[in-house]
N, C-alpha and C positions, 0 to 999 in steps of 0.2 A: 762463233767459230766458223771459219771459211770452210765450205764444203758440206756443211750440215744440210741434210734434206728432210723433208716431211712427206710421209706417204700415208694415204688413206687405206684402211683395211677394206678389202673387196668383199662383196656379199658372199662369194663362194668360200671365203676364209673365216666366215663367222663361226665362233666357237673353237677355233684352232688355238693351241697353246703357242706362246711366243717362241719357244725354242724350235717347235715344229715349223713355224712360219719361216724362221731363218734357214732351217735345213732345206726348205723348199725353194726359197728365193736366193739364198747365199750358201749353197751346199759346200763351198770350199772354206767357209768360216768355221774354225774349230770351236768345240764346246768350251774349251778353256778361254779362248779369246772372247767368246760371247759372254761368259760369266764375268770376265774382267770389265767389259764394257757396261754390263748391267750394274756391277758393284760400284763403279765410278760414276754412275748416273749419266753415262753418255747416251744411253738409250732410254727413252721415256715413252709412255703411252698416255696421250691426252695431257701431256705436261707433267705427269707424275712418275715417280720411280716405279720400275717394273721388275718382276721376277721371271725367271725362265719358264715357270709353270703358269704364268698369267694367261687367262683365257681372253682372247681378243674378240671384239664385237665389230660387226660391219659398221663402217663409218668412223671408227676411232682413228686418231692420228698418231702415227709413229714418228718420233724424232730419231733420226739415224745419223751417226757420225760419219766422217769420210770412210768409205770402205773400198778404196781403190785397189788395195792389195787382196781383197777377198770378193772380187766381183762375181756375180752369179755366173755359173757356167751352164751351158746348154745341156739339158738332160737328154741323153740319147735313148729314145724309145724303141728304136729298132735293135733288138738283141740278136747277135749272130746265131746261126744254127748250132754252132759248137757250144756257145754259152747257154743257149736254151736247153740243150740236152743235158748240159752239166748241172745247171741249177735245178732242173726237174728231177735229176737223179738223187738230189739231196733230200727230197721230200720223204718224210717218215710217217706223216699223218695229214689227212685233209678231209674236211667236211664243209658244210655250207658257210661256216663262220671263221674258221682258222686254217692255216697251213703251218706245219711244224717242219723245220729243216734240221738236218744234222750238219752243221757248218764245219768245214775243215779248218784246221789251224793254218794261218797265213792269209786267209781271205777276210778282208775288212767288211764290216757291215755297211759302212757309208764311205763316200769319197772324201778326199782331203788332199793336202799337199803330197805330191808324188804318188797318189793313189787313184788310178784310173779304172781299175777293175774291182767291183765291189758288189755285194748283194743288192743294194739299193738300185744299182744300174741294170740289174737283170730281172727286176720284179715283173716287167712286162710279160716275161715268159711264164709267169705263174698265174696268169689270169684264168686259164683254162676256159670254163664255160661262162665266166663273168665278163662284163664289159669294162670293169675297173680293175686295175692291178691291186694286189694286196698292199697293206700298209705296215710299216715298221712300228712296233709298240714298245720295244726295249732293245737294248744292245748288249753284246758281249765283246770282249777285247778281240782284236784282229788275230792274235796268236792263240786265243782260247778256242777249243773245238767244242762241238756239241749243240745242244738244243737252242734253236732260235724260233720264237713264235711270231707269226704274222697274222694280222686281222684281214679278213676278206670283205668286210663291209664297215661302214662308219660306226654303226652301233657297237660292234665288237671292238673296234679300235678304241672307243671311249671306255668300254667296260674293261678291257685288258690294260690300257694305260693306267687307269685308276687302280686296278688290282696290283699291278707291278709296283706302282708308287707306294701303295699301302702295305706291301709285302704280304699279300694274301695268297700268293702262289709259291709254296715251298719248292725250292730248287736244291738239288743235290749234285755236288761236283765230285769227280774222282781226281785224286791228286797223287803224283809220285814225287817224293821229295828225297833230298840228301839229308842224312841225320835221323834222329828219332825223337819222339814226343815223350815227355815225362809221365804222361798218363795215357791210358788206352781210350779214354773218352772224356770230353770236357768242353768248356767254352773258352775261347780266346777273347778277352774283353780289353781292348786297347783302342783308345780314340785315335783317329787318323787325321792328319793335316797335310795338305798338298805343299810340298816344298820343291820348287823347280818342276821337274818332270816326274817326280815320284811322290807317293804317299808315304808319310812317315808317322810312326807312333809318337804322339805328342799330347800332353795334357790340355793344350789349347785346341786340339782338333775335335772333330765330331764323333759322337758315340759310334762305336763299331763292335759288333759281336759276331763271332763265327763259331758254330758248333762243329766239333770234329769227332770221328771215330776211327781208330786205327784198325785197318783190315788185315794187314800182314806186314812183316818186317824182314829185313836181311840183317840180323844182328842190330847193330847201332848205325849201320851205314846207309840203309835206304828204308823208307817207309811208304807203304801204300795206305792212303786214308780217304775217307769220305768227308766232305766239308759242306756245311749248310750255312750260307750267310743269312744271319737273322736281321741284318741291316743291309743297306744297299750302297755302300761307299765304293768309289772308283778303286780298282785294283785291290779290293779288300782282302780276298783270300791270299793273293800274292804277297801283300805287305804283311799280313798276319803270319804267314808261314816263315817269312824272313825273320820276323820278330821272335818267333818261337824256335829259332835256330834250325829250322827245317825248310830251307829254300826249295822252291820247285825246280825240278830238273828242266833245263832248257830256257830258264827265265833270265834273259840277258839284263833286264832292268833291275831285278831284285836278287839276282844270284851273281851276276857279273862274270868275270873271267874264270872264277873257280870252277864253273861247270866243265871247263876243259880237262878237268881231272878225270872225266869219264868219257873218253873218245869212243868207247865201244857202244855208247848209247846215243840215241837220236838227239840232235841239237834242238828239236822242236819243243815247244812248251808242253809239259805233261800236266795240263789242266783241262779237264773235259766236263762240260755241262751235261751230266749223265741222265738226270731224271727231273721231271717237273710234275707237280700235282695241280691240275687245272680244275679240280672239282668245285672250287669256290665260284667259278664263272659258268658252271654247267649244272644241270639238275640231276647229275649222276656222277658216280666216281669216275674220274678220268686221270690216270697217271700214265705218262709217256716216258719212254726211255730211248736213248740214242746209243747205238753200239759204239764201242771204243774204236778210234782210228787204228790202222794197221801198225803204225810205228809204236804206239802206246802198248798194244798187245804183244808186239815183238819184244819190247824192252821188259815187259813183265815176265815173259817166258824166259828171257835170257837171265834175269835175276832170280828166277825160281819163285816169283811171287804169285799168289793165288788171289783172284778177285772173287770173293764170296760175299754178296750183299747181306748185311745184318738185318 
């Protein structure tokens, strides 16, 4: 194939996951595009099919297809004073190993098409006393607010990446939906398959389980609930809430134009990563919580809903 190139893995990239290598070298390459290239065997490692989580070794040879439309963009290390103050204001926990942010809705974790301002581009401002900037170890959707964990060193980057991948760090989300659930507590067990830009419930999809608890309701019109994803599928809570006939307020992708029935409420996504239990990677109990964003609190007050954690 014309334009195919072969690249050697550098010593400093020894042990890095393939998807992380692409995020570093081709930050404008979307995850969906990368997965398609891997699935169609256009990307290979030492001539063999690779997976996104394949660990690379120094000296290995990567076969790359033409990526003219996803050329690497220069990472800007100089963060403006305004952005430095902004990203530092999001810190809710910091120690020698991790930094935890309360990410606002609308701010992307990483760059991409038409996304120039993102968490990844401001990490330089979170070095504090360290010489290296912290590392991303997981992601949450651009429009989802709440907890985002960063690793401050390579050891914890590896520990946290593995823990997130193996679902060892329970996460709880707060969700405000239209409609009501048939039960006060239960599990939504519905496999998810990516169709176009959305995840849809499909028997051919991957296993997906979300535990939920109803916290308060406004009759059958609105429901405040907590949701804990027991699996880690893309848009899992959003797709499961739509499937349960309780779409999340402000969700353009999984609620559509119907959300305009509620012009008195914020148009932002009412999905907040509220709590994470990091005890599995510490030698002590460590549970962190991120305060709700103002628009979320304002809409709860407007609807007369009470947030009382069970």
